[in-house]
C-alpha positions as CSV (number, residue, x, y, z in Angstrom):
1,M,0.0,0.0,0.0
2,A,2.8,2.4,0.8
3,E,4.4,2.1,-2.6
4,L,1.0,2.8,-4.2
5,L,0.4,5.8,-2.0
6,R,3.9,7.1,-3.0
7,R,3.0,6.7,-6.7
8,P,-0.7,7.8,-7.0
9,E,-0.7,7.2,-10.8
10,L,0.0,3.5,-10.1
11,M,-2.7,3.3,-7.5
12,K,-5.1,4.8,-10.1
13,K,-4.0,2.3,-12.7
14,A,-4.6,-0.6,-10.4
15,R,-8.0,0.8,-9.3
16,E,-9.0,1.3,-13.0
17,E,-8.1,-2.3,-13.8
18,I,-10.1,-3.6,-10.9
19,K,-13.0,-1.4,-11.7
20,S,-13.0,-2.3,-15.4
21,V,-12.7,-6.1,-14.8
22,I,-14.7,-6.6,-11.7
23,G,-16.6,-3.3,-11.1
24,L,-17.5,-1.8,-7.8
25,E,-20.7,-3.6,-7.1
26,R,-19.5,-7.0,-6.1
27,E,-16.7,-8.3,-3.8
28,I,-13.5,-9.5,-5.3
29,E,-13.1,-13.3,-5.4
30,E,-10.0,-15.4,-5.7
31,S,-10.8,-16.3,-9.3
32,D,-10.8,-12.6,-10.2
33,I,-7.1,-12.1,-9.4
34,S,-5.8,-13.9,-12.5
35,K,-7.7,-11.4,-14.6
36,L,-5.8,-8.5,-13.1
37,P,-2.3,-8.5,-14.7
38,F,-1.3,-5.1,-13.6
39,F,-2.4,-5.7,-10.0
40,Q,-0.4,-9.0,-10.0
41,A,2.6,-7.1,-11.2
42,V,2.2,-4.6,-8.4
43,L,2.2,-7.4,-5.9
44,K,5.3,-9.0,-7.4
45,E,7.1,-5.7,-7.5
46,T,6.2,-5.1,-3.8
47,L,7.5,-8.6,-2.9
48,R,10.7,-7.9,-4.9
49,L,11.4,-4.6,-3.1
50,H,10.1,-5.5,0.3
51,P,10.4,-9.3,0.8
52,P,8.5,-10.6,3.9
53,A,11.8,-11.8,5.4
54,P,15.1,-10.3,4.2
55,L,17.1,-13.5,4.9
56,L,15.9,-17.1,4.2
57,L,16.3,-19.9,6.7
58,P,19.9,-21.1,7.2
59,H,21.2,-23.8,4.8
60,K,24.0,-26.3,5.6
61,V,26.5,-26.8,2.9
62,D,26.9,-30.6,2.2
63,V,30.1,-30.3,0.1
64,R,32.9,-27.8,-0.2
65,T,31.7,-25.3,-2.7
66,E,33.0,-22.3,-4.5
67,I,30.6,-19.4,-5.3
68,N,31.8,-16.4,-7.2
69,G,35.3,-17.1,-6.2
70,Y,34.5,-17.6,-2.5
71,L,35.3,-20.9,-0.9
72,V,32.4,-22.2,1.3
73,P,33.7,-25.1,3.5
74,K,31.6,-28.2,4.0
75,N,29.2,-28.0,6.9
76,S,29.1,-24.2,6.8
77,Q,25.7,-22.6,7.5
78,V,24.8,-20.0,4.9
79,L,21.9,-17.5,4.7
80,V,20.5,-16.3,1.4
81,N,20.0,-12.5,1.4
82,V,16.8,-12.2,-0.6
83,W,16.7,-8.4,0.0
84,A,20.1,-8.0,-1.7
85,I,19.4,-10.3,-4.5
86,S,16.1,-8.4,-5.2
87,R,18.1,-5.2,-5.6
88,D,21.0,-6.5,-7.6
89,E,21.8,-4.1,-10.5
90,R,23.2,-7.0,-12.6
91,V,19.7,-8.5,-12.6
92,W,17.2,-5.6,-12.2
93,E,17.3,-2.3,-14.1
94,N,16.8,0.6,-11.6
95,P,16.5,-2.0,-8.8
96,N,15.5,0.5,-6.1
97,C,12.6,2.0,-8.1
98,F,9.1,0.6,-7.8
99,V,8.3,-0.4,-11.4
100,P,5.5,-3.0,-11.6
101,E,5.6,-3.1,-15.4
102,R,8.9,-5.1,-15.1
103,F,6.7,-8.1,-14.4
104,M,4.5,-7.6,-17.4
105,G,4.9,-8.7,-21.0
106,E,7.6,-11.2,-21.9
107,R,9.3,-11.3,-18.5
108,E,7.2,-13.9,-16.8
109,I,8.9,-14.3,-13.4
110,D,7.0,-15.9,-10.6
111,F,7.8,-15.9,-6.8
112,R,7.3,-19.6,-6.3
113,G,11.0,-20.4,-6.2
114,Q,11.7,-21.1,-9.9
115,H,13.7,-17.9,-10.5
116,F,16.7,-17.3,-8.3
117,E,16.6,-13.6,-8.8
118,F,13.2,-13.5,-7.3
119,T,12.6,-15.8,-4.3
120,P,10.9,-13.8,-1.6
121,F,9.6,-17.1,-0.1
122,G,12.6,-19.3,-0.7
123,S,12.6,-22.3,-3.0
124,G,12.8,-26.1,-3.1
125,R,12.2,-28.1,0.0
126,R,12.5,-25.0,2.2
127,I,10.0,-22.8,0.4
128,C,7.7,-21.1,2.8
129,P,4.8,-23.5,3.7
130,G,2.4,-20.6,4.0
131,L,3.2,-19.1,0.6
132,S,-0.1,-20.0,-1.2
133,F,-2.3,-19.1,1.7
134,G,-0.4,-15.9,2.5
135,V,-0.3,-14.6,-1.0
136,R,-4.0,-15.3,-1.6
137,M,-4.9,-13.4,1.6
138,V,-2.7,-10.4,0.6
139,Q,-4.1,-10.4,-3.0
140,L,-7.7,-10.4,-1.8
141,M,-7.1,-7.9,1.0
142,L,-5.2,-5.4,-1.1
143,A,-7.5,-5.7,-4.2
144,S,-10.5,-5.2,-1.9
145,L,-8.9,-2.1,-0.3
146,I,-8.1,-0.6,-3.7
147,Q,-11.6,-1.5,-5.0
148,S,-13.5,-0.2,-2.0
149,F,-11.7,3.1,-1.2
150,E,-10.0,6.1,-2.6
151,W,-6.7,6.4,-0.8
152,S,-4.5,9.3,0.1
153,L,-1.7,10.1,2.5
154,A,-2.8,11.6,5.8
155,D,-1.5,14.6,7.7
156,G,-0.7,16.5,4.5
157,I,2.3,14.3,3.6
158,L,3.3,14.6,0.0
159,P,3.9,11.3,-1.9
160,E,7.5,12.2,-2.6
161,N,8.1,12.8,1.1
162,L,6.7,9.4,2.2
163,D,9.3,7.7,4.3
164,L,9.7,4.0,3.2
165,K,12.7,3.2,5.4
166,E,12.4,-0.3,6.7
167,K,13.0,-1.7,10.2
168,F,15.2,-4.7,9.8
169,G,14.3,-7.9,11.8
170,I,13.0,-11.4,11.1
171,T,10.5,-9.7,8.9
172,L,10.7,-6.3,7.2
173,T,8.3,-3.5,8.3
174,L,8.2,0.2,7.8
175,A,10.3,2.0,10.4
176,S,7.5,4.6,10.7
177,P,3.8,3.8,10.7
178,L,2.0,4.4,7.4
179,K,-0.8,7.0,7.8
180,A,-3.4,7.0,5.1
181,S,-7.0,8.3,4.6
182,A,-9.6,6.1,3.0
183,T,-12.8,7.5,1.4
184,P,-15.5,5.0,0.4
185,A,-15.5,4.5,-3.4
186,I,-18.6,5.7,-5.2
């Protein structure tokens, strides 16, 4: 929500897509989400820039391995820094900018562990067991909030002044609370 409030034109685009595909009269259903490509791209871009957990669970190295010139001894514990991978300039153009369109068109990247450059929930045997449930809930909640309300920043904050600094921990959250105003959609 914070990224959309910071970029009102993207909030408007997501709202227009929801309005044109679903309308404002009925509640959004799970089956509707697949018909909202821009909204899905917004969610993916949010997960890229703000992964739920910045570091994946520790992995134990079974055999001595070399990665990018670094020797990783057998039995070492390693942590995958998803936050850093998601902002790697060698993979992502303008990696610190919120650009949902990067997930549209020919670049079909999913967050279910098949693309190393985008694994906010891990991959393989250690992929987050709550991925499907969590993503469905976030999709439905965010789409419903966008459908049901017109959003703006509270307290006279301008979008370009919105502080998106994160508080580092097991999960990533905004360092400062997000203050927004919601007006029922007509």
